[in-house]
Backbone as CSV, one residue per row, in Angstrom:
resi,resn,N_x,N_y,N_z,CA_x,CA_y,CA_z,C_x,C_y,C_z
1,UNK,19.428,8.041,-22.313,20.063,6.858,-22.934,19.495,5.665,-22.503
2,UNK,19.106,4.811,-23.254,18.623,3.309,-23.099,19.837,2.547,-22.455
3,UNK,19.462,1.956,-21.018,20.499,0.959,-20.491,19.659,-0.161,-20.302
4,UNK,20.594,-1.084,-19.726,19.957,-2.365,-19.338,19.274,-2.377,-18.216
5,UNK,17.879,-3.157,-18.104,17.219,-3.202,-16.953,18.084,-4.084,-15.892
6,UNK,18.435,-3.532,-14.654,19.221,-4.195,-13.748,18.518,-4.057,-12.328
7,UNK,18.532,-5.203,-11.820,17.675,-5.310,-10.477,18.829,-4.554,-9.423
8,UNK,18.088,-3.657,-8.576,18.925,-3.029,-7.350,18.091,-3.020,-6.238
9,UNK,17.825,-4.337,-5.578,16.958,-4.369,-4.569,17.691,-3.838,-3.125
10,UNK,16.698,-3.368,-2.157,17.044,-3.016,-0.936,16.070,-3.591,0.144
11,UNK,16.691,-3.611,1.332,15.861,-4.266,2.503,14.736,-3.167,2.569
12,UNK,13.934,-3.385,3.517,12.772,-2.602,3.824,13.287,-1.395,4.659
13,UNK,14.131,-1.774,5.654,14.883,-0.731,6.387,15.610,0.255,5.596
14,UNK,16.374,-0.290,4.417,17.214,0.536,3.804,16.414,1.450,3.020
15,UNK,15.365,0.872,2.454,14.424,1.857,1.838,14.023,2.921,2.607
16,UNK,13.667,2.791,3.871,13.407,3.989,4.530,14.340,4.909,4.976
17,UNK,15.516,4.189,5.195,16.702,5.175,5.511,16.923,5.930,4.318
18,UNK,16.866,5.503,3.048,17.270,6.129,1.900,16.208,7.259,1.434
19,UNK,15.141,6.781,1.861,14.098,7.921,1.722,14.231,8.825,2.667
20,UNK,14.450,8.841,3.676,14.776,9.678,4.811,15.960,10.599,4.409
21,UNK,17.058,10.079,4.050,18.152,10.844,3.531,18.020,12.000,2.351
22,UNK,17.237,11.158,1.368,17.034,11.754,0.119,16.046,13.051,0.339
23,UNK,15.111,12.833,1.295,14.116,13.740,1.706,14.886,15.171,2.380
24,UNK,15.779,14.895,3.411,16.577,15.882,3.834,17.621,16.359,3.000
25,UNK,18.021,15.852,2.237,18.956,16.363,1.210,18.266,17.457,0.178
26,UNK,17.142,17.161,-0.096,16.403,17.873,-1.095,15.824,19.260,-0.191
27,UNK,15.387,18.827,0.942,14.633,20.112,1.480,15.172,20.592,2.822
28,UNK,16.227,20.199,3.180,17.311,20.546,4.356,16.304,20.414,5.685
29,UNK,15.510,19.542,5.745,14.906,19.362,6.946,14.425,17.761,6.884
30,UNK,14.265,17.276,8.165,14.011,15.672,8.213,12.489,15.459,7.840
31,UNK,12.368,14.446,7.136,10.714,14.295,7.018,10.099,13.655,8.187
32,UNK,8.712,14.244,8.531,8.138,13.792,9.511,7.865,12.213,9.521
33,UNK,7.452,11.639,10.695,7.219,10.238,10.693,6.037,10.017,9.683
34,UNK,5.083,11.012,9.729,3.959,10.774,8.812,4.321,10.551,7.244
35,UNK,5.126,11.699,6.822,5.552,11.926,5.391,6.374,10.657,5.203
36,UNK,7.458,10.290,5.911,8.215,9.090,5.541,7.411,7.934,5.518
37,UNK,6.361,7.797,6.625,5.585,6.260,6.417,4.765,6.100,5.186
38,UNK,4.168,7.231,4.771,3.312,7.205,3.723,4.271,7.014,2.378
39,UNK,5.472,7.724,2.217,6.238,7.477,1.238,6.811,5.912,1.129
40,UNK,7.174,5.503,2.339,7.566,4.197,2.499,6.682,3.180,2.191
41,UNK,5.343,3.535,2.444,4.159,2.631,2.078,3.989,2.690,0.672
42,UNK,4.094,3.591,-0.157,4.003,3.519,-1.569,5.231,2.823,-2.047
43,UNK,6.388,3.001,-1.766,7.624,2.335,-2.289,7.387,0.840,-1.854
44,UNK,7.031,0.483,-0.804,6.954,-0.888,-0.375,6.043,-1.569,-1.336
45,UNK,4.887,-0.929,-1.693,3.749,-1.741,-2.567,4.362,-1.548,-4.194
46,UNK,4.627,-0.271,-4.710,5.233,-0.278,-5.871,6.406,-1.233,-6.156
47,UNK,7.415,-1.354,-5.218,8.700,-2.074,-5.579,8.792,-3.366,-4.687
48,UNK,7.634,-4.044,-4.175,7.731,-5.201,-3.439,8.646,-5.157,-2.156
49,UNK,8.483,-4.263,-1.503,9.091,-3.986,0.084,10.643,-3.803,-0.364
50,UNK,11.042,-3.248,-1.472,12.264,-2.997,-1.997,13.074,-4.246,-2.755
51,UNK,12.163,-5.414,-2.887,12.883,-6.451,-3.537,12.621,-6.365,-5.179
52,UNK,11.905,-5.366,-5.591,11.803,-5.315,-7.104,12.050,-3.665,-7.374
53,UNK,13.204,-3.224,-6.937,13.700,-2.038,-7.485,14.574,-2.146,-8.503
54,UNK,14.291,-1.663,-9.802,15.131,-1.747,-10.914,15.965,-0.501,-11.102
55,UNK,17.106,-0.424,-11.459,17.835,0.601,-11.745,17.765,1.748,-10.794
56,UNK,17.721,1.700,-9.446,17.550,2.592,-8.639,16.308,3.497,-8.694
57,UNK,15.075,2.799,-9.148,13.917,3.489,-9.617,13.045,3.460,-8.301
58,UNK,12.826,4.365,-7.515,11.816,4.322,-6.500,10.447,4.719,-7.017
59,UNK,9.503,4.027,-6.839,8.145,4.236,-7.347,7.914,3.845,-8.684
60,UNK,8.623,3.195,-9.455,8.463,2.836,-10.890,7.909,4.260,-11.684
61,UNK,8.865,5.183,-11.619,8.429,6.290,-12.282,9.007,6.443,-13.713
62,UNK,7.949,6.512,-14.558,8.227,6.603,-16.073,8.810,7.818,-16.692
63,UNK,9.285,7.878,-17.702,10.064,9.020,-18.334,9.789,9.012,-19.872
64,UNK,9.853,10.160,-20.501,9.949,10.224,-22.033,11.231,9.631,-22.459
65,UNK,12.201,9.701,-21.927,13.493,9.489,-22.390,14.017,10.645,-22.892
66,UNK,13.619,11.632,-22.994,14.218,12.772,-23.404,15.674,13.261,-22.870
67,UNK,15.741,13.099,-21.672,16.837,13.284,-20.873,17.063,12.127,-19.979
68,UNK,18.259,11.982,-19.583,18.564,11.074,-18.532,18.532,9.672,-19.306
69,UNK,19.025,8.742,-18.280,18.985,7.245,-18.646,17.626,6.407,-18.418
70,UNK,17.334,5.715,-19.156,16.011,5.050,-18.763,16.302,3.464,-19.169
71,UNK,15.229,2.568,-18.788,15.225,1.267,-19.166,13.664,1.058,-19.906
72,UNK,13.599,-0.022,-20.501,12.220,-0.291,-21.105,11.645,-1.721,-20.675
73,UNK,10.238,-1.594,-20.786,9.589,-2.821,-20.272,8.438,-2.806,-20.988
74,UNK,8.043,-4.056,-21.391,6.777,-4.432,-21.999,5.854,-4.617,-20.931
75,UNK,4.828,-4.160,-20.812,3.878,-4.166,-19.725,2.408,-3.928,-20.231
76,UNK,1.443,-4.136,-19.272,-0.010,-3.636,-19.826,-0.252,-2.515,-18.938
77,UNK,-1.099,-1.430,-19.516,-1.550,-0.379,-19.179,-3.083,-0.476,-19.031
78,UNK,-3.717,0.036,-17.886,-5.185,0.215,-18.036,-5.575,1.478,-18.693
79,UNK,-6.286,1.495,-19.805,-6.649,2.685,-20.249,-7.893,3.018,-19.997
80,UNK,-8.871,1.909,-19.590,-10.304,2.319,-19.157,-10.546,0.988,-18.268
81,UNK,-11.610,1.428,-17.404,-11.836,0.283,-16.260,-11.825,-1.060,-17.025
82,UNK,-11.241,-2.183,-16.633,-11.263,-3.325,-17.365,-10.497,-3.670,-18.815
83,UNK,-10.017,-2.316,-19.359,-9.627,-2.308,-20.613,-8.093,-2.261,-20.629
84,UNK,-7.462,-3.281,-20.993,-5.942,-3.161,-20.898,-5.165,-3.101,-22.405
85,UNK,-4.099,-2.687,-22.454,-3.417,-2.731,-23.781,-1.844,-2.954,-23.452
86,UNK,-1.266,-3.457,-24.432,0.161,-3.703,-24.224,0.971,-2.679,-24.656
87,UNK,1.923,-2.192,-23.813,2.596,-0.943,-24.092,4.258,-1.137,-23.871
88,UNK,5.164,-0.541,-24.697,6.309,-0.489,-24.197,6.771,0.679,-23.254
89,UNK,7.036,0.793,-22.063,7.182,1.774,-20.976,8.514,2.194,-20.798
90,UNK,9.058,3.412,-20.821,10.247,3.845,-20.481,10.334,4.188,-18.751
91,UNK,11.210,3.580,-18.316,11.302,3.828,-16.799,12.706,4.590,-16.349
92,UNK,12.740,5.548,-15.653,13.809,6.284,-15.237,14.920,5.201,-14.649
93,UNK,16.034,5.574,-14.967,17.350,4.816,-14.327,18.277,5.591,-13.741
94,UNK,18.726,5.366,-12.498,19.472,6.220,-11.535,20.540,5.766,-11.248
95,UNK,21.686,6.368,-11.075,23.076,5.734,-10.702,23.067,5.202,-9.338
96,UNK,22.388,5.934,-8.192,22.319,5.632,-6.980,20.988,5.502,-6.436
97,UNK,20.746,4.698,-5.314,19.371,4.808,-4.637,19.104,6.248,-4.257
98,UNK,19.867,6.885,-3.843,19.591,8.190,-3.238,19.314,9.114,-4.624
99,UNK,19.648,8.734,-5.549,19.212,9.681,-6.648,17.762,9.174,-7.106
100,UNK,17.340,8.012,-7.224,16.030,7.411,-7.222,15.247,8.064,-6.203
101,UNK,15.578,7.952,-4.931,14.579,8.510,-3.945,14.334,9.897,-4.159
102,UNK,15.568,10.647,-4.485,15.289,12.144,-4.625,14.256,12.519,-5.713
103,UNK,14.224,11.528,-6.832,13.533,11.834,-7.971,12.060,11.374,-7.392
104,UNK,11.720,10.512,-6.642,10.366,10.109,-6.171,9.876,11.468,-5.258
105,UNK,10.860,11.812,-4.227,10.140,12.917,-3.486,10.098,14.146,-4.371
106,UNK,10.812,14.464,-5.357,10.571,15.642,-6.338,9.041,15.407,-6.889
107,UNK,8.808,14.398,-7.448,7.706,14.263,-8.057,6.192,14.246,-7.158
108,UNK,6.454,13.632,-6.037,5.222,13.741,-5.073,5.076,15.058,-4.316
109,UNK,6.317,15.762,-4.388,5.884,17.104,-3.874,5.853,18.163,-4.805
110,UNK,5.793,17.755,-5.999,5.619,18.693,-7.074,4.330,19.451,-7.137
111,UNK,4.117,20.433,-7.984,2.759,21.063,-8.200,1.649,20.092,-8.495
112,UNK,1.875,18.907,-9.421,0.893,18.120,-9.958,0.272,17.299,-8.736
113,UNK,1.186,16.806,-7.878,0.633,16.063,-6.884,0.532,16.653,-5.356
114,UNK,0.559,17.898,-5.599,0.334,18.775,-4.222,-0.696,18.436,-3.424
115,UNK,-1.873,18.029,-4.039,-3.108,17.736,-3.168,-2.826,16.255,-2.474
116,UNK,-2.094,15.348,-3.280,-1.880,14.163,-2.707,-0.810,14.193,-1.540
117,UNK,-0.024,15.062,-1.854,1.063,15.162,-0.631,0.424,15.635,0.571
118,UNK,-0.640,16.422,0.514,-1.211,16.763,1.817,-1.539,15.602,2.655
119,UNK,-1.971,14.665,2.165,-2.143,13.289,2.781,-1.364,12.739,3.427
120,UNK,-0.087,12.898,2.679,1.314,12.305,3.324,1.450,13.133,4.554
121,UNK,1.251,14.341,4.561,1.582,15.309,5.741,0.667,14.750,6.816
122,UNK,-0.531,14.479,6.385,-1.361,14.034,7.664,-1.458,12.744,8.185
123,UNK,-0.513,11.706,7.417,-0.154,10.444,7.814,-1.558,9.575,7.383
124,UNK,-2.186,10.158,6.334,-3.548,9.464,5.680,-2.969,8.640,4.510
125,UNK,-2.419,7.612,4.793,-2.064,6.651,3.663,-3.123,6.182,2.630
126,UNK,-4.263,5.837,2.907,-5.435,5.394,2.106,-5.883,6.724,1.413
127,UNK,-5.961,7.778,2.042,-6.179,9.046,1.311,-5.480,9.196,0.124
128,UNK,-3.775,9.156,0.546,-2.878,9.472,-0.423,-3.062,8.595,-1.624
129,UNK,-3.223,7.198,-1.576,-3.576,6.366,-2.479,-4.724,6.818,-3.373
130,UNK,-5.525,7.173,-2.693,-6.999,7.660,-3.601,-6.772,8.882,-4.385
131,UNK,-5.856,9.812,-3.915,-5.587,10.971,-4.544,-4.719,10.830,-5.502
132,UNK,-3.638,9.937,-5.229,-2.524,9.770,-6.335,-3.165,9.087,-7.443
133,UNK,-4.217,8.130,-7.289,-4.999,7.616,-8.508,-5.850,8.579,-9.200
134,UNK,-6.571,9.311,-8.361,-7.071,10.391,-9.163,-6.333,11.408,-10.176
135,UNK,-5.093,11.738,-9.724,-4.122,12.542,-10.477,-3.370,11.758,-11.379
136,UNK,-3.599,10.351,-11.514,-3.045,9.663,-12.610,-1.671,9.014,-12.161
137,UNK,-1.382,8.941,-11.134,0.016,8.241,-10.711,-0.026,6.777,-11.003
138,UNK,-1.193,6.167,-10.846,-1.290,4.644,-11.395,-2.833,4.646,-11.810
139,UNK,-3.034,3.689,-12.734,-4.463,3.314,-13.256,-5.196,2.159,-12.507
140,UNK,-4.482,1.340,-11.908,-5.154,0.044,-11.297,-6.189,0.631,-10.366
141,UNK,-7.067,-0.357,-9.950,-8.291,-0.119,-9.236,-7.622,0.361,-7.823
142,UNK,-7.977,1.616,-7.452,-7.632,2.328,-6.392,-7.994,1.531,-4.712
143,UNK,-9.217,1.149,-4.875,-9.745,0.659,-3.484,-8.801,-0.408,-2.903
144,UNK,-8.331,-1.478,-3.462,-7.524,-2.413,-2.849,-6.071,-1.814,-2.639
145,UNK,-5.524,-0.968,-3.646,-4.334,-0.334,-3.239,-4.397,0.540,-1.978
146,UNK,-5.533,1.331,-1.789,-5.689,2.307,-0.586,-5.443,1.411,0.582
147,UNK,-6.314,0.168,0.750,-6.276,-0.758,1.874,-4.685,-1.141,1.939
148,UNK,-4.061,-1.500,1.089,-2.556,-2.112,1.194,-1.926,-0.732,1.660
149,UNK,-2.039,0.400,1.127,-1.239,1.525,1.544,-1.389,1.820,3.081
150,UNK,-2.616,1.591,3.673,-2.894,1.770,5.085,-2.131,0.633,5.799
151,UNK,-2.162,-0.622,5.507,-1.778,-1.688,6.180,-0.289,-1.605,6.184
152,UNK,0.554,-1.171,5.141,1.982,-0.872,4.913,2.201,0.409,5.785
153,UNK,1.576,1.446,5.792,1.791,2.564,6.780,1.870,1.859,8.195
154,UNK,0.909,1.078,8.674,0.963,0.558,9.913,2.053,0.006,10.179
155,UNK,2.650,-1.097,9.388,3.906,-1.584,9.458,4.994,-0.770,9.328
156,UNK,4.950,0.380,8.805,6.196,1.272,8.728,6.232,1.609,10.343
157,UNK,4.971,2.123,10.925,4.911,2.811,12.139,5.618,1.932,13.553
158,UNK,5.209,0.549,13.080,5.253,-0.442,14.359,6.684,-1.151,14.258
159,UNK,7.333,-1.447,12.930,8.258,-2.101,12.740,9.521,-1.270,12.064
160,UNK,9.204,-0.773,11.051,10.392,-0.110,10.264,10.955,1.131,11.055
161,UNK,9.952,2.012,11.304,10.167,3.300,12.137,11.070,2.975,13.458
162,UNK,10.845,1.963,14.348,11.823,1.695,15.379,13.015,1.151,14.898
163,UNK,12.997,0.444,13.938,14.220,-0.256,13.509,15.365,0.859,12.745
164,UNK,14.606,1.903,12.477,15.597,3.029,11.799,15.865,4.392,12.908
165,UNK,15.424,3.771,14.260,15.640,4.723,15.261,14.677,5.950,15.347
166,UNK,13.377,5.622,14.873,12.331,6.532,14.942,11.418,6.603,16.195
167,UNK,11.511,5.342,16.668,10.792,4.948,17.839,9.346,4.481,17.453
168,UNK,8.618,4.097,18.524,7.275,3.514,18.396,6.412,4.691,18.402
169,UNK,5.023,4.375,17.585,4.103,5.656,17.608,3.410,5.704,18.929
170,UNK,2.886,6.632,19.295,2.064,6.627,20.658,0.812,5.951,20.500
171,UNK,0.401,5.128,21.419,-0.854,4.298,21.368,-1.915,4.943,21.196
172,UNK,-2.954,4.491,20.431,-4.180,5.022,20.084,-5.077,5.285,21.468
173,UNK,-5.879,6.316,21.469,-6.799,6.402,22.778,-7.742,5.303,22.957
174,UNK,-7.996,4.862,24.232,-8.698,3.781,24.503,-10.153,4.364,25.053
175,UNK,-10.247,5.626,25.595,-11.400,5.985,26.006,-11.949,7.189,25.125
176,UNK,-13.247,7.366,25.294,-13.655,8.443,24.378,-13.339,9.759,24.709
177,UNK,-13.149,10.749,23.724,-12.635,11.796,23.983,-12.616,12.451,22.443
178,UNK,-12.280,13.740,22.507,-12.080,14.736,21.198,-11.655,14.038,19.987
179,UNK,-10.516,13.332,20.163,-10.022,12.567,19.013,-10.630,11.137,18.894
180,UNK,-11.315,10.659,19.783,-11.706,9.208,19.785,-13.028,9.152,20.403
181,UNK,-14.147,9.827,19.569,-15.365,9.941,20.296,-16.015,8.481,20.436
182,UNK,-15.549,7.443,19.628,-16.255,6.232,19.808,-15.664,5.392,20.997
183,UNK,-14.471,5.643,21.180,-13.600,5.005,22.230,-13.107,3.813,21.872
184,UNK,-12.368,3.893,20.698,-12.073,2.711,20.107,-11.000,2.223,20.901
185,UNK,-10.752,0.842,21.042,-9.766,0.007,21.738,-8.368,0.338,21.053
186,UNK,-7.438,-0.012,21.752,-6.018,0.294,21.502,-5.757,-0.777,20.427
187,UNK,-4.600,-0.690,19.861,-4.231,-1.993,18.983,-4.285,-1.616,17.444
188,UNK,-3.688,-2.249,16.733,-3.905,-1.903,15.220,-3.536,-3.258,14.509
189,UNK,-4.466,-3.437,13.299,-4.202,-4.580,12.398,-2.974,-4.256,11.609
190,UNK,-1.979,-4.800,12.026,-0.608,-4.402,11.438,-0.105,-5.614,10.610
191,UNK,-0.057,-5.282,9.133,0.327,-6.399,8.388,1.964,-6.800,8.754
192,UNK,1.969,-8.102,8.502,3.246,-8.722,8.706,4.311,-8.629,7.483
193,UNK,5.515,-9.266,7.508,6.509,-8.896,6.617,6.001,-9.542,5.217
194,UNK,5.210,-10.376,5.022,4.792,-10.889,3.905,3.551,-10.491,3.360
195,UNK,2.970,-9.511,3.989,1.611,-9.080,3.679,1.709,-8.054,2.660
196,UNK,0.854,-7.682,1.738,0.949,-6.506,0.681,2.208,-6.532,0.082
197,UNK,2.673,-7.661,-0.229,3.899,-7.582,-1.267,3.351,-7.424,-2.619
198,UNK,3.956,-6.232,-3.136,3.292,-5.894,-4.439,4.455,-5.395,-5.506
199,UNK,4.154,-5.264,-6.540,4.934,-4.391,-7.713,3.981,-3.870,-8.667
200,UNK,3.882,-2.738,-8.793,3.046,-2.116,-9.407,3.741,-1.540,-10.916
201,UNK,4.799,-2.140,-11.176,5.673,-1.536,-12.419,4.855,-1.697,-13.614
202,UNK,4.597,-0.506,-14.379,3.712,-0.591,-15.448,2.445,0.269,-15.142
203,UNK,2.123,0.742,-13.877,1.029,1.137,-13.365,1.367,2.446,-12.558
204,UNK,2.373,3.205,-13.131,2.958,4.406,-12.167,3.117,5.691,-13.409
205,UNK,3.531,6.651,-12.514,3.675,8.067,-13.054,4.805,8.237,-13.836
206,UNK,4.790,9.495,-14.483,5.870,9.877,-15.155,6.596,11.029,-14.404
207,UNK,8.110,11.044,-14.452,8.814,11.957,-13.861,8.951,13.324,-14.671
208,UNK,8.523,13.317,-15.927,8.538,14.488,-16.511,7.102,15.398,-16.243
209,UNK,6.981,15.102,-15.019,5.520,15.962,-14.761,5.486,16.741,-13.627
210,UNK,6.695,17.572,-13.540,6.859,18.536,-12.382,7.369,19.797,-12.988
211,UNK,6.978,21.028,-12.359,7.318,22.270,-12.511,8.212,23.032,-11.552
212,UNK,8.998,23.987,-11.862,9.784,24.635,-10.834,8.587,25.616,-9.947
213,UNK,8.836,25.636,-8.935,7.935,26.323,-7.889,8.820,27.553,-7.378
214,UNK,7.961,28.371,-6.762,8.494,29.718,-6.235,9.720,29.510,-5.148
215,UNK,9.582,28.432,-4.317,10.622,28.159,-3.307,11.931,27.831,-3.899
216,UNK,11.921,27.526,-5.200,13.333,27.292,-6.046,13.636,25.920,-5.671
217,UNK,12.903,24.930,-5.302,13.141,23.643,-5.438,13.121,23.146,-6.712
218,UNK,14.249,22.276,-7.345,14.411,21.998,-8.558,13.343,20.930,-8.875
219,UNK,12.589,20.886,-10.054,11.632,20.166,-10.244,11.739,19.646,-11.733
220,UNK,11.243,18.620,-12.293,11.339,18.023,-13.699,10.227,18.710,-14.542
221,UNK,10.044,18.795,-15.618,9.208,19.326,-16.468,8.014,18.552,-16.626
222,UNK,6.687,19.174,-16.988,5.513,18.624,-16.906,5.066,18.052,-18.236
223,UNK,4.911,16.919,-18.244,4.157,16.431,-19.736,2.776,16.060,-19.640
224,UNK,2.317,16.425,-18.467,0.758,16.358,-18.340,0.305,15.106,-17.713
225,UNK,1.204,13.924,-17.941,0.650,12.541,-17.301,0.506,12.664,-15.947
226,UNK,1.499,13.237,-15.399,1.607,13.464,-13.891,2.020,12.207,-13.178
C-alpha cells in the first residue's frame, strides 16, 4: 500500500546497532566485524550516515509494490553511462528500523548478491561496492562509490565499532612479512564525521530480488533487477 514518505533518521551508532541486532535475529549468530562494517559502510553512503533514512528503509531498497507498504519518489535513473531518465520509483516502507535492517540483510545475503556478500565476509568494502554495481544494486559510477565504501569501512573500524562495544581493530603490520610484503607503515586514512556523506536514493536495488535458499532462510521473490 502506498504510504506517505516519512523521515526516520538514526545516528551512526544506532545504524550499526540496528544492523547488528537484525543480522543476529535473522541468522542466530552475531555478524563479524567485517560483515557489519561493510554493511554499515553501504548504509552510511546510501542513507547519508543515517540522516536520510525514510520509512525505515535501510539501503534505499525499491519494490514493485505488489506486497507490503511503499512510498514513491520522483528521481533520475542512469540507464546507460551518462544517460539518465526521470522515473517514479517505489521504495519499501517498514514499521521499524529493525524490519528495514532485516530486509537489507535478506537482500544482500540472498542468491542474487551472493558473490558480493563474499566481499562483506572478507572486509573488502571497495570490492563489495564494485560487485554490487556489477549485479545491479546501483547504476551510478562505481569507482568513486568504491572509494567511499573503503573510507567509510575504515571509519566504522576506528570510530563506530569501539562506540558500540566491538573494540578497536588490530594495528596493521609495520614490518615486511607474509601479509605485508612491502612493509607498509601503520595507520590509516580514516574519514571523519563529515566525509563521504551521501544519499543514493534512486540508485538502488529491488527487494523483490531474492529467492528461498536450502538453509530455509526466508527470502523475498526475484524480479531479476537484483
